N, C-alpha and C positions, 0 to 999 in steps of 0.2 A: 287321556289327555293331559300333557302337561300344561300348569300354568306359568306364565311370565312370572321371574321374581322382579322385585323392584331394584335387585343388585346381580351384578355377576356372581355365579357361583363357580367355583374351579375345584374338581376333586383332583387332589395329588395323589394319584393311586392307579394302578393298572389291573388293579383287582376285579374280577368279573363279579364277585359277592357283593363288593362295597358299589359298585355301579349301581347293581340292582338295587342294592337298598336305598341308595339315592334314587332312582328312577321312582321309587316304590312312594316317595314325599310328592310327587308329581309337580317337580318343579325344574324348569330351565337350570340344567349345569353343563358344563364342559369338562373334559377328561384330559389332563396333562399329567402323564406320569412322571414320578419322582426318581432322580437317581442320587441317592446320597448314600455317605457311610453311616453304616448301621451298628457299629461297634462301640460297646458302652463301659464302663468300669462295672467289672463283677461284684464290687460291694456294694452298688445301688440297689435300692429295694425297686420291686417291681412296678410300681407306680411310677418311681421316678423314671424308669427305662422306657415305659410306653408312651409318657407326657413328652419326654425328651425327643424320642424317633417319630411321634405324629409332629410335633412342630419341625426337626431338622427335614421332614417329607413337604411340609407346605413353604418352608423358607427355602427350599433347593428350588422349588418351583417359581418362587416368586424371583428369586436371582437369577433363575437361567432362560426365565421366559418375561423377563422387565417391560417388555412392550405389548406383550399379549396379557398382560394382567393387571393394568391399571384400573382402578375402581372396582375391584371385584375383592370376594370374600375368598379365599383359598382354606379348603378343610384338608387334613390331613389325619391319618388314622394309623397306628400301629397296633398289632395283637402278640400277645405269647401267652405261653401254656406254663406255669409253676405247680410242681409239684414239690411239695415238702419246701425246701429252698433252692432246687432246679430247678433252672428257666429253659423252657424247649421254645424252638424258634422252628423255621422249617426245617425239613430235616436234608441233608445233603446228597443223600442217595436211599435206596430201597435198603440197605442194611442198617442206616439210622433210624430210618423209619419204623423198623421192627423192632428195635432197642427202644424207642422212646412209646410205641404202644404196650411193649411187654411190660414197661415201669409204669404205665397209666393203668391198665387194666386192672379191674377189681378193687381200684382205689377210687378218693376222690382228690379233684386237684382244679386250683382256679384258673379262670381265663380272664387275663386283664386286658383292656383295649383302651386306648389312649386316642383323644381326638384334640384337634389344635385348629382354631381358626384366625385366620390374620386377615385384616380389613388393608389392603394394599393402599388404599386411598388416606386413610387418618393415622395408619401403623398401630391400630389398636389390636392386639392379640390377646386372646382366651386359650387355656389349654385345661381338660378336665379327662378324668377317666373312669372308667366303670369298672367291677369286675363281679364273675359270677362263678358260682362253685357246681362243678360238674361230678356226677357219680357215673363212671365208668363200668359195664358190666363185666364179670372175670369173661377171659377170652382164652381159648386153647391157641398153640401156636399154630394148629393149622388155618383157622379162623384169621387170626393175625397176617399169616401169609397171603391167604387168599385176598383179603382188604389191601395189602400192599399191591400185589399183582394187578389189581383192577386200578392202579394209577392214581386213585384220588388223592392219596398222602401226599404227592408231589411237593407241593407248593402250601402247604396247609402247617399252619403253628401246631406244632403238637401232633403231627402227622394224620391229622382227622378232619373230615368235614360233617359239621352237625347238621347241616342243610342238605346232603346228597347221601351216598351209601353209609357213611359214616354214622348216621342216625340210630343204625340197627345198634352201636357199639355203646350208645348211653342208657343208664337205667333212668337218671331224672339229672334236672338241674335244680339250681335256688340262684333266682336271678334274674337279669334279661339275658333272654335267648339270644338277642342280636349283637349284645358283645360278643358272644362266642364266634357266631359269625363274621364278625369283624367290623361293624361300626353300628354303636348304640344308638339307634335312631331317634328314641326319646330325648336322650342327654343333646346330640345334635340339634334337636328343633329347639330346645332350650337357649342354647349356645346362639343357633341364628338368629332368635329374637332379638338379642342383645345387638346383633348388627342390623337391623330393622327389617329382618326376613321373616314374614308370617307364614308359617305352614297351614294352621287352619284358624 
C-alpha cells in the first residue's frame, strides 16, 4: 500500500529497476523518462560523471515537461561501472557485452551511482553519489557467452544485473547493494527528507 507523499515525486528514468526500488519506498510517484545527452569529458572523475548525468536527467524532465512538474521533486539517477580507470556504461551490442564481462571477470570493480533531486517550486537542487566495490567471479568464455545470450546484459551498465541472473556472477560486494542495482535508496531517503518528504 502506497502512502501519499506531501510532495509530488517524479522519477526521471525509464529503468524498471529504479521504478521497482522507488515502489519499495511505498510512496506515490510518477515516471517521466528523460531524454538527454550522456556524453561527458573523458578526464572527469567517476563521481563527477554520475553526479552530472543524474542532474542532466532531472533537468531534462524539468525543461521538457514544465507544465507537468510544477511544485514537484524530480529524481534523476545514473550508474556506471569502473575498472581501474576504464568506465563501462551500457554495452552497444552483444560483442561489447562479452568484452566488458571478459574484462570484469575474476577482478574487483567499483559501481558508482549518482542521485539528483530538484525542487521545481523553490529551485533547490541536491546532488550526491555512492560507490560500491564488487568482486566478480572468474568466468569461462562459455559462461560469459551463455549469460550474454540470456539478453539480460543489454541495457545494464557493465553488462550485468546483480538483481537478476547476473547475481550468480558475483562473489561479494562491499557497500550498498542498491547502488549496484541503480538507486541507493538509503541515500535517496536522506535527500528527500531535505525536501520535506519523510519515508519512515
